[in-house]
Every structure is written in structure tokens, then in C-alpha cells.
VOLUM-686643 format. One record per residue (C-alpha): residue number from 0; chain; x, y, z. Coordinates in steps of 0.2 Angstrom, whole numbers, plus 2048, in hexadecimal, padded with zeros to 3 digits. Example, Ala and Ser with C-alpha at 12.3 -4.5 7.8 and 13.67 -1.06 7.14 Angstrom:
pos 0	unit A	east 83E	north 7EA	up 827 $
pos 1	unit A	east 844	north 7FB	up 824 $
END
This chain:
pos 0	unit A	east 800	north 800	up 800 $
pos 1	unit A	east 806	north 811	up 7FD $
pos 2	unit A	east 809	north 81D	up 80B $
pos 3	unit A	east 7FB	north 829	up 805 $
pos 4	unit A	east 7EE	north 81B	up 807 $
pos 5	unit A	east 7F5	north 817	up 818 $
pos 6	unit A	east 7F3	north 829	up 81E $
pos 7	unit A	east 7E1	north 82A	up 818 $
pos 8	unit A	east 7DD	north 81A	up 821 $
pos 9	unit A	east 7E5	north 821	up 831 $
pos 10	unit A	east 7DB	north 831	up 830 $
pos 11	unit A	east 7CB	north 828	up 82E $
pos 12	unit A	east 7CE	north 81E	up 83D $
pos 13	unit A	east 7D3	north 82D	up 847 $
pos 14	unit A	east 7C3	north 836	up 842 $
pos 15	unit A	east 7B8	north 827	up 847 $
pos 16	unit A	east 7C0	north 826	up 858 $
pos 17	unit A	east 7BD	north 838	up 85B $
pos 18	unit A	east 7AB	north 836	up 856 $
pos 19	unit A	east 7A8	north 827	up 862 $
pos 20	unit A	east 7B0	north 830	up 870 $
pos 21	unit A	east 7A5	north 83F	up 86D $
pos 22	unit A	east 795	north 834	up 86D $
pos 23	unit A	east 79A	north 82C	up 87D $
pos 24	unit A	east 79C	north 83D	up 886 $
pos 25	unit A	east 78B	north 843	up 87F $
pos 26	unit A	east 782	north 833	up 886 $
pos 27	unit A	east 78A	north 835	up 898 $
pos 28	unit A	east 77D	north 83D	up 8A4 $
pos 29	unit A	east 783	north 84E	up 8AC $
pos 30	unit A	east 785	north 84E	up 8BE $
pos 31	unit A	east 777	north 857	up 8C8 $
pos 32	unit A	east 77B	north 869	up 8CB $
pos 33	unit A	east 77E	north 86C	up 8DE $
pos 34	unit A	east 770	north 878	up 8E5 $
pos 35	unit A	east 778	north 883	up 8F2 $
pos 36	unit A	east 76F	north 880	up 903 $
pos 37	unit A	east 76A	north 890	up 90C $
pos 38	unit A	east 774	north 893	up 91B $
pos 39	unit A	east 76B	north 899	up 92B $
pos 40	unit A	east 771	north 8AA	up 92F $
pos 41	unit A	east 773	north 8AE	up 940 $
pos 42	unit A	east 767	north 8BC	up 944 $
pos 43	unit A	east 76B	north 8C6	up 954 $
pos 44	unit A	east 75D	north 8CB	up 95E $
pos 45	unit A	east 757	north 8DD	up 95C $
pos 46	unit A	east 75B	north 8E8	up 96A $
pos 47	unit A	east 74B	north 8ED	up 974 $
pos 48	unit A	east 744	north 8FE	up 970 $
pos 49	unit A	east 749	north 90C	up 97B $
pos 50	unit A	east 73B	north 90F	up 988 $
pos 51	unit A	east 731	north 91E	up 981 $
pos 52	unit A	east 72E	north 92C	up 98C $
pos 53	unit A	east 71B	north 92D	up 991 $
pos 54	unit A	east 712	north 937	up 984 $
pos 55	unit A	east 70C	north 948	up 989 $
pos 56	unit A	east 6F9	north 949	up 989 $
pos 57	unit A	east 6F3	north 951	up 979 $
pos 58	unit A	east 6F0	north 963	up 97A $
pos 59	unit A	east 6DD	north 967	up 97A $
pos 60	unit A	east 6D8	north 96C	up 968 $
pos 61	unit A	east 6D4	north 97F	up 967 $
pos 62	unit A	east 6C1	north 982	up 966 $
pos 63	unit A	east 6BB	north 983	up 954 $
pos 64	unit A	east 6B7	north 994	up 94F $
pos 65	unit A	east 6A4	north 997	up 94E $
pos 66	unit A	east 69E	north 994	up 93C $
pos 67	unit A	east 69B	north 9A5	up 934 $
pos 68	unit A	east 689	north 9AA	up 933 $
pos 69	unit A	east 685	north 9AC	up 921 $
pos 70	unit A	east 681	north 9BE	up 91C $
pos 71	unit A	east 66F	north 9C0	up 919 $
pos 72	unit A	east 66C	north 9CD	up 90B $
pos 73	unit A	east 661	north 9DB	up 910 $
pos 74	unit A	east 650	north 9DA	up 907 $
pos 75	unit A	east 64F	north 9E5	up 8F8 $
pos 76	unit A	east 640	north 9F0	up 8F7 $
pos 77	unit A	east 634	north 9EB	up 8EA $
pos 78	unit A	east 636	north 9F6	up 8DA $
pos 79	unit A	east 629	north A03	up 8DA $
pos 80	unit A	east 620	north A06	up 8C9 $
pos 81	unit A	east 625	north A16	up 8C2 $
pos 82	unit A	east 618	north A23	up 8C5 $
pos 83	unit A	east 60E	north A28	up 8B6 $
pos 84	unit A	east 612	north A38	up 8AF $
pos 85	unit A	east 606	north A46	up 8B6 $
pos 86	unit A	east 5FA	north A4B	up 8AA $
pos 87	unit A	east 5FA	north A5D	up 8A6 $
pos 88	unit A	east 5EF	north A68	up 8B0 $
pos 89	unit A	east 5E0	north A6D	up 8A5 $
pos 90	unit A	east 5DE	north A80	up 8A4 $
pos 91	unit A	east 5D0	north A86	up 8AF $
pos 92	unit A	east 5C0	north A86	up 8A5 $
pos 93	unit A	east 5BC	north A97	up 89F $
pos 94	unit A	east 5AC	north A9F	up 8A5 $
pos 95	unit A	east 59E	north A9B	up 899 $
pos 96	unit A	east 598	north AAA	up 88F $
pos 97	unit A	east 589	north AB3	up 895 $
pos 98	unit A	east 57C	north ABD	up 88B $
pos 99	unit A	east 581	north ACF	up 88B $
pos 100	unit A	east 570	north AD6	up 889 $
pos 101	unit A	east 56A	north AD3	up 89B $
pos 102	unit A	east 57A	north ADB	up 8A2 $
pos 103	unit A	east 578	north AEB	up 898 $
pos 104	unit A	east 56C	north AF2	up 8A5 $
pos 105	unit A	east 561	north AFD	up 899 $
pos 106	unit A	east 551	north AFB	up 890 $
pos 107	unit A	east 54C	north B03	up 87F $
pos 108	unit A	east 53C	north B07	up 877 $
pos 109	unit A	east 536	north B0D	up 866 $
pos 110	unit A	east 534	north B20	up 864 $
pos 111	unit A	east 523	north B26	up 862 $
pos 112	unit A	east 524	north B33	up 854 $
pos 113	unit A	east 513	north B3A	up 859 $
pos 114	unit A	east 51A	north B41	up 868 $
pos 115	unit A	east 523	north B4E	up 85E $
pos 116	unit A	east 52B	north B51	up 84D $
pos 117	unit A	east 53B	north B56	up 854 $
pos 118	unit A	east 548	north B50	up 861 $
pos 119	unit A	east 550	north B5E	up 86C $
pos 120	unit A	east 562	north B5A	up 871 $
pos 121	unit A	east 56F	north B63	up 87B $
pos 122	unit A	east 578	north B69	up 86B $
pos 123	unit A	east 569	north B6C	up 860 $
pos 124	unit A	east 558	north B67	up 859 $
pos 125	unit A	east 556	north B59	up 84C $
pos 126	unit A	east 548	north B50	up 843 $
pos 127	unit A	east 542	north B41	up 84D $
pos 128	unit A	east 549	north B31	up 846 $
pos 129	unit A	east 544	north B20	up 847 $
pos 130	unit A	east 550	north B19	up 854 $
pos 131	unit A	east 54D	north B10	up 865 $
pos 132	unit A	east 54D	north B1B	up 874 $
pos 133	unit A	east 554	north B17	up 885 $
pos 134	unit A	east 545	north B15	up 890 $
pos 135	unit A	east 54D	north B0E	up 8A0 $
pos 136	unit A	east 55E	north B0C	up 8A7 $
pos 137	unit A	east 565	north B04	up 8B7 $
pos 138	unit A	east 576	north B04	up 8BF $
pos 139	unit A	east 582	north AFA	up 8B4 $
pos 140	unit A	east 58D	north AFB	up 8A5 $
pos 141	unit A	east 582	north B06	up 89B $
pos 142	unit A	east 57F	north B14	up 8A8 $
pos 143	unit A	east 592	north B13	up 8AC $
pos 144	unit A	east 596	north B15	up 89A $
pos 145	unit A	east 58B	north B25	up 898 $
pos 146	unit A	east 57B	north B1F	up 891 $
pos 147	unit A	east 56C	north B29	up 898 $
pos 148	unit A	east 559	north B27	up 898 $
pos 149	unit A	east 552	north B30	up 889 $
pos 150	unit A	east 561	north B2D	up 87E $
pos 151	unit A	east 55E	north B25	up 86D $
pos 152	unit A	east 568	north B16	up 867 $
pos 153	unit A	east 56D	north B19	up 855 $
pos 154	unit A	east 579	north B0B	up 853 $
pos 155	unit A	east 581	north AFB	up 85B $
pos 156	unit A	east 593	north AF7	up 857 $
pos 157	unit A	east 591	north B03	up 847 $
pos 158	unit A	east 581	north AFB	up 841 $
pos 159	unit A	east 573	north B07	up 83F $
pos 160	unit A	east 563	north B02	up 847 $
pos 161	unit A	east 551	north B0A	up 847 $
pos 162	unit A	east 547	north B00	up 853 $
pos 163	unit A	east 548	north AF7	up 864 $
pos 164	unit A	east 546	north AE7	up 85B $
pos 165	unit A	east 556	north AEA	up 851 $
pos 166	unit A	east 55F	north AEF	up 861 $
pos 167	unit A	east 55A	north ADE	up 869 $
pos 168	unit A	east 55F	north AD4	up 85A $
pos 169	unit A	east 570	north ADB	up 859 $
pos 170	unit A	east 574	north AD9	up 86B $
pos 171	unit A	east 56C	north AC7	up 86B $
pos 172	unit A	east 57C	north ABF	up 864 $
pos 173	unit A	east 588	north AC9	up 870 $
pos 174	unit A	east 58F	north AC1	up 880 $
pos 175	unit A	east 599	north AC6	up 88F $
pos 176	unit A	east 5A8	north AC8	up 891 $
pos 177	unit A	east 5A8	north AD3	up 883 $
pos 178	unit A	east 5A4	north AE5	up 87D $
pos 179	unit A	east 598	north AEF	up 874 $
pos 180	unit A	east 598	north B00	up 86C $
pos 181	unit A	east 587	north B0A	up 86D $
pos 182	unit A	east 585	north B1A	up 863 $
pos 183	unit A	east 579	north B24	up 86E $
pos 184	unit A	east 573	north B36	up 870 $
pos 185	unit A	east 563	north B41	up 870 $
pos 186	unit A	east 565	north B44	up 85D $
pos 187	unit A	east 570	north B3D	up 850 $
pos 188	unit A	east 57A	north B4D	up 84F $
pos 189	unit A	east 580	north B4C	up 861 $
pos 190	unit A	east 581	north B39	up 862 $
pos 191	unit A	east 591	north B31	up 868 $
pos 192	unit A	east 598	north B20	up 86A $
pos 193	unit A	east 598	north B17	up 87B $
pos 194	unit A	east 5A3	north B08	up 87D $
pos 195	unit A	east 59D	north AFC	up 88A $
pos 196	unit A	east 5A9	north AEE	up 890 $
pos 197	unit A	east 5A2	north ADE	up 899 $
pos 198	unit A	east 5B0	north AD4	up 8A3 $
END
């Protein structure tokens, strides 16, 4: 045999031996692991606690302050309704007008031409005219204004009249307070205006 073959055989046997040894080691059971046993530690007894001084009696708790009294809101007065605006004071009623004729204080009548064709006045003589004549007068506005018994009334407020009926008709619509103007005199020549005011 050649040396190369011999070397190959030797290597093969070596590998077989190594494999067999490894298998034997693998099949051998491993020894149990040792479990450490606990060792009893020597425990020294604890020193007795120092004797505590007697506890002082607890101080009495201060009295609790009185609970504050809740403030009571003063009752508010009920709102009063706004006063209604005062109505304007009405003006005093004016005096109702009164008829002027009764206040005049004089009476008239138609002149009777048969008593004489002429009228004699203080300033002359004139032909008697158809104009009412003052037949009576009392104390009042007419006498105070200068009207006399016997005077003739020739006009009222500038309106010529010729009878007592016309005199009454003109004065019928006049009221007091007010005024009226009478044209009076014995004759037309000496006639003058008399203004009579009624308040």
C-alpha cells in the first residue's frame, strides 16, 4: 500500500474515535446542581424601647368661634308707580253772557207827533222826527252815561232808528259784558253819542 492510502485510513479511524468519544460524553447524565441551603442568621434581640415620658394631657381645644350670622338684606320698598302727569288746570269758566237790554236801565216809547209839530231843545228848535223817546230811566249805566228822560234816541251803534220797536230789535242781540253807543238828544241838531260800557 502506498503511504497516502495509509494516511487516509489513519485519519478516518481518528475521526471515528473522536465521534464515539463525543457520543459517550453526550449520553452521560449531568450531576445534579447543588442547591445552596439557607444558613440561619443569628438575629440579635432588639433592644427594648426607651421608656417614653408620660404624655402631657392634650391642651383643651379653643372654643370654636360662633358661626357668623348671615346678613339679612333689608327689605326694599316696593316700587311705587310713577304718578300720572297732572292734567292742566282748565281755565275758569267765563261768565255766561247776559242780555244787555235789562241792564240798560231805561225805557223808550214812540213819540206822539200830535203833541206838537216841533221839538224844543237846549240849542234850538227842530221839526219833530220819528224817533223813540226816553220815557223812564233808573240808576244804572244809561243815567251814568248822560241819558235823560225826554231825550230822543236817534241811533244805536250808528244805526238810525225811528221807533221803539227798532230800538228793542237792535239791542236784542247785544250781551254783557260789552258796550253800546246811543245817539241821544232833544233834537237831531243837538244829539250826541253816549258810550255805555257793561263789565
